[in-house]
C-alpha angles and dihedrals in degrees: 000000000000116000130177112228105228109201091190088062093045091056095036094234132128121253091252095050115136119240091254092059090046089053093049092048088050092051093053094046094044090053091050098043103033108131091238090061107024112072098194120119089238096057095115093047092049094051091046091056091044090051092047090049092053092046094051100039096047095048110081098213094041092047091050090050089048094049091053090052091046090051091050093051094049094050104037146342112333100180091128090058099039129095126217116252 
């Protein structure tokens, strides 16, 4: 199944969230899901996604590119941007 990874959903922020809000959301989730605290089997996977989301959404160029892909996926077929899950 192809699924688009929505970094906004991962960090629980809106698409127009400023970088400061994104960093605050990251901090809260990183504290909650850090492998030293979170005992779930998916701790490393969760942190990897949280870290990727921060990297993309706090970098102006990466965020613009992601937003274009996000728009494509919400409006039409996004198979070229999706990853298999």
